[in-house]
N, C-alpha and C positions, 0 to 999 in steps of 0.2 A: 504493500500500499504506499502511496504517495504520502510524504508528510509535509511536502511543499505545495504550492498551488502554481500553474500557469496562469497568467494573468494578460488579458487583451489590455490593448492600449485606453480604450474609452474605460475600461475598469480601473486601470492603473491611473489613469487622470483622477479618477474619482477617490481611489486610496489617498493620493498624494493630497488633495483638498481635505478629506475627512480626519486621515489617521496620520498624517505627518510621518510617512516612514523614513527609516534611515536608508537612503538611495545609494547603492552602490555599484561603481561601474567597474567591471571586471576586464576591461580591453587594455591593450598595450598603451604604456605611459604616454607615448607622443599622441596617440589617437585620442587619450584622454585631454590631452592638453589643447588639442584641435577644439574639441567641442564635445559637451556632454549635458546631460539633463541638468536643470537648475539643481544647485544644492546638493548634487552627487557627489561623493567623495570616491576617489580612486582606490579601489581593493588592491592593496600591495600586501605582500606576506605579512609584513609588522601590523598592519591595522587587522588582518583576518585573525592574527595570534592574539592580538588584544581583546577582538570582540568575544571570541571564543573563551578566554581567561575571565574578562571582567564586563563583558556586554550584557545589555538588559535582555534577557530571553524573551520576555513579553513584547518588546517592541517589533513593529513592524518593520520588516527587512523588505525591501524591491531590489532585486538585482537584474543587471542587465549585460550583455555583451554585444557582440557585433550582430549576430542572426538569432541569438536565444537558445544556443546548444549549451556553451560553456557554462552559461548562468544557470541551467539546470542542474548541472554537476554541483556546482558551488551552493545552490539552493538545498539540496539535498546534503550536502557536507554540513551547512549550518542547522539543517532540521536534525541532524544525527547528534549536534553536540546540545539539542534541547532547545533550539528556538522553536516558536510555535505558532509564529506568522510570518512564515518566508513565501517570497512569490518570486517568479522567474518570469520576466516580461517577454512574452511571445514576440517573435521578430527580432527582438533585440533592438538595438539603436537603429540599425538599419530602416525597420518598418517605423519607429518612432519619428525620424526625419521626414518619412512620406507623408505623416499624419496633416 
């Protein structure tokens, strides 16, 4: 059973407005620097470790990558560490840009 949820772009926009999730961009650093979702943090190894050790497990996490595949693996990773409200953005940043 999947512990995280794949979320559509319209639902993600609603989640951002209502739940103020921590938005995590797991793309490569140069791509993050070129552009990312508003308020998104770049998910590097240090941040990943820090969230696992000290993160609020109840906080909503919205994770995205380029096309929505790598973010699924990370969503599963955080779910396995006890995070209860984890979302992977369907279509990733590429789809978001087309909206």
